[in-house]
ZADO-1210 file (C-alpha; in nm, 4 decimals, padded with zeros to 6 digits):
<atoms>
<atom x="00.0000" y="00.0000" z="00.0000" code="MET" pos="1"/>
<atom x="00.1497" y="00.3272" z="-00.1069" code="ALA" pos="2"/>
<atom x="00.1370" y="00.6382" z="00.0988" code="LEU" pos="3"/>
<atom x="00.0892" y="00.9635" z="-00.0787" code="THR" pos="4"/>
<atom x="00.1277" y="01.3088" z="00.0612" code="GLU" pos="5"/>
<atom x="-00.2059" y="01.4505" z="00.1415" code="SER" pos="6"/>
<atom x="-00.2933" y="01.8019" z="00.0570" code="ASN" pos="7"/>
<atom x="-00.5366" y="01.8071" z="00.3399" code="THR" pos="8"/>
<atom x="-00.4593" y="02.0930" z="00.5733" code="GLN" pos="9"/>
<atom x="-00.5476" y="02.0955" z="00.9382" code="LEU" pos="10"/>
<atom x="-00.6233" y="02.4173" z="01.1082" code="SER" pos="11"/>
<atom x="-00.4997" y="02.4548" z="01.4665" code="PRO" pos="12"/>
<atom x="-00.7650" y="02.4300" z="01.7307" code="LYS" pos="13"/>
<atom x="-00.8155" y="02.7316" z="01.9426" code="THR" pos="14"/>
<atom x="-00.9272" y="02.6907" z="02.3021" code="ILE" pos="15"/>
<atom x="-01.1155" y="02.9799" z="02.4403" code="HIS" pos="16"/>
<atom x="-01.1220" y="03.0135" z="02.8185" code="LEU" pos="17"/>
<atom x="-01.3525" y="03.2499" z="02.9927" code="PRO" pos="18"/>
<atom x="-01.1720" y="03.5627" z="03.1022" code="ALA" pos="19"/>
<atom x="-01.2201" y="03.4850" z="03.4700" code="GLU" pos="20"/>
<atom x="-01.0857" y="03.1285" z="03.4472" code="THR" pos="21"/>
<atom x="-00.7592" y="03.0698" z="03.6435" code="GLU" pos="22"/>
<atom x="-00.5436" y="02.7601" z="03.6648" code="ILE" pos="23"/>
<atom x="-00.4695" y="02.6611" z="04.0283" code="HIS" pos="24"/>
<atom x="-00.2151" y="02.4110" z="04.1553" code="GLN" pos="25"/>
<atom x="-00.3714" y="02.1868" z="04.4184" code="PRO" pos="26"/>
<atom x="-00.2791" y="02.2866" z="04.7752" code="THR" pos="27"/>
<atom x="-00.1532" y="01.9336" z="04.8476" code="GLU" pos="28"/>
<atom x="00.1035" y="01.9634" z="04.5668" code="VAL" pos="29"/>
<atom x="00.2344" y="02.2966" z="04.6969" code="ILE" pos="30"/>
<atom x="00.2625" y="02.1610" z="05.0525" code="ILE" pos="31"/>
<atom x="00.4384" y="01.8467" z="04.9285" code="ARG" pos="32"/>
<atom x="00.6904" y="02.0540" z="04.7301" code="GLU" pos="33"/>
<atom x="00.7617" y="02.2776" z="05.0324" code="ILE" pos="34"/>
<atom x="00.8169" y="01.9709" z="05.2548" code="ILE" pos="35"/>
<atom x="01.0432" y="01.8073" z="04.9937" code="GLU" pos="36"/>
<atom x="01.2487" y="02.1273" z="04.9617" code="THR" pos="37"/>
<atom x="01.2851" y="02.1584" z="05.3406" code="LEU" pos="38"/>
<atom x="01.3837" y="01.7920" z="05.3766" code="LEU" pos="39"/>
<atom x="01.6418" y="01.8247" z="05.1007" code="LEU" pos="40"/>
<atom x="01.7804" y="02.1409" z="05.2617" code="THR" pos="41"/>
<atom x="01.8078" y="01.9718" z="05.6037" code="PHE" pos="42"/>
<atom x="01.9699" y="01.6641" z="05.4475" code="PHE" pos="43"/>
<atom x="02.2338" y="01.8740" z="05.2668" code="ILE" pos="44"/>
<atom x="02.2960" y="02.0743" z="05.5865" code="PHE" pos="45"/>
<atom x="02.3335" y="01.7515" z="05.7885" code="TRP" pos="46"/>
<atom x="02.5641" y="01.5987" z="05.5258" code="LEU" pos="47"/>
<atom x="02.7916" y="01.9042" z="05.5105" code="VAL" pos="48"/>
<atom x="02.8072" y="01.9281" z="05.8912" code="ASN" pos="49"/>
<atom x="02.8910" y="01.5566" z="05.9155" code="SER" pos="50"/>
<atom x="03.1897" y="01.5995" z="05.6872" code="VAL" pos="51"/>
<atom x="03.3034" y="01.9548" z="05.7641" code="VAL" pos="52"/>
<atom x="03.3095" y="02.1299" z="06.1001" code="GLY" pos="53"/>
<atom x="03.3535" y="02.5005" z="06.1605" code="ARG" pos="54"/>
<atom x="03.5416" y="02.6260" z="06.4643" code="TYR" pos="55"/>
<atom x="03.6670" y="02.9567" z="06.6007" code="ARG" pos="56"/>
<atom x="04.0066" y="02.9874" z="06.7695" code="ILE" pos="57"/>
<atom x="03.9502" y="03.1219" z="07.1194" code="ASP" pos="58"/>
<atom x="04.2772" y="03.1997" z="07.2937" code="GLY" pos="59"/>
<atom x="04.6478" y="03.2090" z="07.2172" code="HIS" pos="60"/>
<atom x="04.7661" y="02.8516" z="07.2829" code="SER" pos="61"/>
<atom x="04.8368" y="02.7923" z="06.9116" code="MET" pos="62"/>
<atom x="05.0252" y="03.1173" z="06.8458" code="ASP" pos="63"/>
<atom x="05.1883" y="03.1833" z="06.6075" code="PRO" pos="64"/>
<atom x="05.0414" y="02.9107" z="06.3817" code="SER" pos="65"/>
<atom x="04.6773" y="02.9987" z="06.4492" code="LEU" pos="66"/>
<atom x="04.5571" y="03.3308" z="06.5861" code="ALA" pos="67"/>
<atom x="04.2812" y="03.4188" z="06.8300" code="HIS" pos="68"/>
<atom x="03.9580" y="03.4897" z="06.6417" code="GLY" pos="69"/>
<atom x="04.0388" y="03.2897" z="06.3276" code="GLU" pos="70"/>
<atom x="03.7717" y="03.0568" z="06.1876" code="TYR" pos="71"/>
<atom x="03.8681" y="02.7104" z="06.0641" code="LEU" pos="72"/>
<atom x="03.7178" y="02.4307" z="05.8577" code="LEU" pos="73"/>
<atom x="03.7744" y="02.0862" z="06.0076" code="ILE" pos="74"/>
<atom x="03.7691" y="01.7543" z="05.8210" code="ASN" pos="75"/>
<atom x="03.5562" y="01.5372" z="06.0503" code="ASN" pos="76"/>
<atom x="03.6251" y="01.2205" z="05.8490" code="LEU" pos="77"/>
<atom x="04.0051" y="01.2539" z="05.8274" code="ALA" pos="78"/>
<atom x="04.0818" y="00.9876" z="06.0862" code="TYR" pos="79"/>
<atom x="03.8225" y="00.7287" z="05.9913" code="TYR" pos="80"/>
<atom x="04.0598" y="00.5960" z="05.7239" code="LEU" pos="81"/>
<atom x="04.3974" y="00.7328" z="05.8390" code="ASP" pos="82"/>
<atom x="04.5685" y="00.7646" z="06.1743" code="GLU" pos="83"/>
<atom x="04.6805" y="01.1013" z="06.3168" code="PRO" pos="84"/>
<atom x="05.0449" y="01.1791" z="06.2412" code="GLU" pos="85"/>
<atom x="05.3036" y="01.3761" z="06.4340" code="ARG" pos="86"/>
<atom x="05.2674" y="01.7418" z="06.3389" code="GLY" pos="87"/>
<atom x="04.8930" y="01.7239" z="06.2605" code="ASP" pos="88"/>
<atom x="04.6802" y="02.0027" z="06.4064" code="ILE" pos="89"/>
<atom x="04.3628" y="01.8473" z="06.5433" code="ILE" pos="90"/>
<atom x="04.0389" y="01.9472" z="06.7146" code="VAL" pos="91"/>
<atom x="03.9243" y="01.7259" z="07.0014" code="PHE" pos="92"/>
<atom x="03.7024" y="01.6970" z="07.3070" code="HIS" pos="93"/>
<atom x="03.9062" y="01.7690" z="07.6206" code="HIS" pos="94"/>
<atom x="03.9301" y="01.4392" z="07.8133" code="PRO" pos="95"/>
<atom x="03.8490" y="01.6073" z="08.1464" code="ASN" pos="96"/>
<atom x="03.5954" y="01.8764" z="08.0552" code="SER" pos="97"/>
<atom x="03.3284" y="01.9790" z="07.8041" code="ASP" pos="98"/>
<atom x="03.5679" y="02.1994" z="07.6064" code="LEU" pos="99"/>
<atom x="03.6744" y="02.1483" z="07.2461" code="ASN" pos="100"/>
<atom x="04.0432" y="02.2272" z="07.2009" code="LEU" pos="101"/>
<atom x="04.2905" y="02.2524" z="06.9146" code="ILE" pos="102"/>
<atom x="04.6523" y="02.1342" z="06.9501" code="LYS" pos="103"/>
<atom x="04.9344" y="01.9719" z="06.7555" code="ARG" pos="104"/>
<atom x="05.0018" y="01.5964" z="06.7721" code="VAL" pos="105"/>
<atom x="05.3505" y="01.5338" z="06.9106" code="ILE" pos="106"/>
<atom x="05.3452" y="01.1729" z="07.0337" code="GLY" pos="107"/>
<atom x="05.1749" y="00.8673" z="06.8836" code="LEU" pos="108"/>
<atom x="05.0717" y="00.5541" z="07.0756" code="PRO" pos="109"/>
<atom x="05.3835" y="00.3867" z="07.2134" code="GLY" pos="110"/>
<atom x="05.6070" y="00.6950" z="07.1726" code="ASP" pos="111"/>
<atom x="05.8434" y="00.8109" z="07.4438" code="GLN" pos="112"/>
<atom x="05.8146" y="01.1907" z="07.4754" code="VAL" pos="113"/>
<atom x="06.0715" y="01.3839" z="07.6741" code="GLU" pos="114"/>
<atom x="06.0842" y="01.7608" z="07.7308" code="ILE" pos="115"/>
<atom x="06.4034" y="01.8966" z="07.8816" code="ALA" pos="116"/>
<atom x="06.6521" y="02.1788" z="07.8222" code="ASN" pos="117"/>
<atom x="06.3881" y="02.3627" z="07.6144" code="GLN" pos="118"/>
<atom x="06.3748" y="02.0757" z="07.3645" code="GLN" pos="119"/>
<atom x="06.1107" y="01.8173" z="07.2778" code="VAL" pos="120"/>
<atom x="06.2369" y="01.4679" z="07.2024" code="LYS" pos="121"/>
<atom x="06.0301" y="01.1821" z="07.0628" code="VAL" pos="122"/>
<atom x="06.1896" y="00.8368" z="07.0832" code="ASN" pos="123"/>
<atom x="06.5229" y="01.0082" z="07.1359" code="GLY" pos="124"/>
<atom x="06.4953" y="01.2379" z="06.8319" code="PHE" pos="125"/>
<atom x="06.4969" y="01.6137" z="06.8915" code="VAL" pos="126"/>
<atom x="06.2018" y="01.7688" z="06.7079" code="LEU" pos="127"/>
<atom x="06.2762" y="02.0581" z="06.4762" code="GLN" pos="128"/>
<atom x="05.9849" y="02.2913" z="06.5471" code="GLU" pos="129"/>
<atom x="05.9869" y="02.6103" z="06.3400" code="PRO" pos="130"/>
<atom x="05.6201" y="02.6650" z="06.4252" code="TYR" pos="131"/>
<atom x="05.6441" y="02.7251" z="06.8018" code="ILE" pos="132"/>
<atom x="05.6122" y="03.0574" z="06.9846" code="GLN" pos="133"/>
<atom x="05.9009" y="02.9843" z="07.2219" code="ALA" pos="134"/>
<atom x="06.0861" y="02.6815" z="07.3563" code="GLU" pos="135"/>
<atom x="05.9183" y="02.5111" z="07.6535" code="PRO" pos="136"/>
<atom x="06.0433" y="02.6134" z="07.9955" code="THR" pos="137"/>
<atom x="05.8971" y="02.3035" z="08.1661" code="TYR" pos="138"/>
<atom x="06.0252" y="01.9467" z="08.1607" code="SER" pos="139"/>
<atom x="05.8924" y="01.5942" z="08.1895" code="GLY" pos="140"/>
<atom x="05.8848" y="01.2470" z="08.0419" code="SER" pos="141"/>
<atom x="05.5851" y="01.0494" z="07.9152" code="TRP" pos="142"/>
<atom x="05.5218" y="00.7121" z="07.7507" code="THR" pos="143"/>
<atom x="05.2101" y="00.7398" z="07.5353" code="VAL" pos="144"/>
<atom x="04.9677" y="00.4495" z="07.5994" code="PRO" pos="145"/>
<atom x="04.8062" y="00.2455" z="07.3217" code="ALA" pos="146"/>
<atom x="04.5073" y="00.4206" z="07.1645" code="GLY" pos="147"/>
<atom x="04.6118" y="00.7627" z="07.2973" code="GLU" pos="148"/>
<atom x="04.8099" y="01.0652" z="07.1789" code="TYR" pos="149"/>
<atom x="05.0339" y="01.3342" z="07.3242" code="PHE" pos="150"/>
<atom x="04.9396" y="01.6857" z="07.2076" code="VAL" pos="151"/>
<atom x="05.0939" y="02.0275" z="07.2696" code="LEU" pos="152"/>
<atom x="05.0010" y="02.3845" z="07.1855" code="GLY" pos="153"/>
<atom x="05.2440" y="02.5755" z="06.9637" code="ASP" pos="154"/>
<atom x="05.2552" y="02.8466" z="07.2305" code="ASN" pos="155"/>
<atom x="05.4285" y="02.5968" z="07.4583" code="ARG" pos="156"/>
<atom x="05.4403" y="02.8042" z="07.7741" code="ASN" pos="157"/>
<atom x="05.0798" y="02.9192" z="07.7574" code="SER" pos="158"/>
<atom x="04.8826" y="02.6069" z="07.6704" code="SER" pos="159"/>
<atom x="04.6691" y="02.3548" z="07.8557" code="SER" pos="160"/>
<atom x="04.7752" y="02.0320" z="07.6866" code="ASP" pos="161"/>
<atom x="04.9236" y="01.6859" z="07.7458" code="SER" pos="162"/>
<atom x="05.2097" y="01.8193" z="07.9559" code="HIS" pos="163"/>
<atom x="04.9490" y="01.9157" z="08.2197" code="THR" pos="164"/>
<atom x="04.6623" y="01.6682" z="08.1725" code="TRP" pos="165"/>
<atom x="04.8446" y="01.3713" z="08.0173" code="GLN" pos="166"/>
<atom x="04.7057" y="01.1830" z="07.7145" code="TYR" pos="167"/>
<atom x="04.4322" y="01.2258" z="07.4544" code="LEU" pos="168"/>
<atom x="04.2203" y="00.9176" z="07.3762" code="PRO" pos="169"/>
<atom x="04.1686" y="00.8629" z="07.0030" code="LYS" pos="170"/>
<atom x="03.7910" y="00.8565" z="07.0447" code="GLU" pos="171"/>
<atom x="03.8052" y="01.2187" z="07.1635" code="ASN" pos="172"/>
<atom x="03.9476" y="01.3408" z="06.8320" code="ILE" pos="173"/>
<atom x="03.6897" y="01.5327" z="06.6276" code="ILE" pos="174"/>
<atom x="03.8902" y="01.5959" z="06.3125" code="GLY" pos="175"/>
<atom x="04.1851" y="01.7483" z="06.1348" code="LYS" pos="176"/>
<atom x="04.2072" y="02.1255" z="06.0919" code="ALA" pos="177"/>
<atom x="04.2235" y="02.2059" z="05.7195" code="MET" pos="178"/>
<atom x="04.1487" y="02.5649" z="05.6161" code="ILE" pos="179"/>
<atom x="04.1581" y="02.9079" z="05.7786" code="ILE" pos="180"/>
<atom x="03.8622" y="03.0815" z="05.6148" code="TYR" pos="181"/>
<atom x="03.8178" y="03.3972" z="05.8232" code="TRP" pos="182"/>
<atom x="03.9335" y="03.6680" z="05.8431" code="PRO" pos="183"/>
<atom x="03.9780" y="03.6655" z="05.4686" code="PHE" pos="184"/>
<atom x="04.3282" y="03.8162" z="05.4960" code="ALA" pos="185"/>
<atom x="04.4392" y="03.4987" z="05.6827" code="ASP" pos="186"/>
<atom x="04.2769" y="03.2595" z="05.4345" code="TRP" pos="187"/>
<atom x="04.4904" y="02.9516" z="05.3656" code="GLY" pos="188"/>
<atom x="04.5766" y="02.5972" z="05.4662" code="GLU" pos="189"/>
<atom x="04.6341" y="02.5140" z="05.8312" code="VAL" pos="190"/>
<atom x="05.0124" y="02.4724" z="05.8811" code="PRO" pos="191"/>
<atom x="05.0644" y="02.1036" z="05.9609" code="HIS" pos="192"/>
<atom x="05.4222" y="01.9787" z="05.9861" code="TYR" pos="193"/>
<atom x="05.5848" y="01.6430" z="05.9193" code="ARG" pos="194"/>
<atom x="05.8467" y="01.5114" z="06.1635" code="HIS" pos="195"/>
<atom x="06.0806" y="01.2546" z="06.0040" code="PRO" pos="196"/>
<atom x="06.1009" y="01.0141" z="06.2971" code="ILE" pos="197"/>
<atom x="06.1358" y="00.6396" z="06.2554" code="GLY" pos="198"/>
</atoms>
């Protein structure tokens, strides 16, 4: 059967609505869309806050690396796959109070930390610490237990840290400090440091 082009022309249909006719979206649809938008917003907010924390530096215990009043972004998932390393700057729950603190990891589980003659030694190696405010004027010796860490503030002589309250349990670690985002003039990566110790 052959098809031939038809010369028949169709005229478009015109729908005439009365002037007062309005098209309304059902109320249930509007409510559902509002609820879906709110749920999506809360989910995104929850997801971002699960991965990234925001903290403000309050005090001078991390001078000169981090200044009072700076705002930081924290990677809350950093230590789910990796272990903290010496030189990492971390945020954690204080083991003896409700405070959240920020310090630098100095000793790992099993490390022997010794502070004497204004030097910090880990397993007999003197740490090179270009990031500190001043050499420590206190002294002591600690063996870090399994599952715990030894942390110090960069402002060694004005910091509540492991030299006064001992060790930090791993489960108290919140995350790794990553970015200084405010004030904008200080924007940049948080200054971690790697110590080449065996």
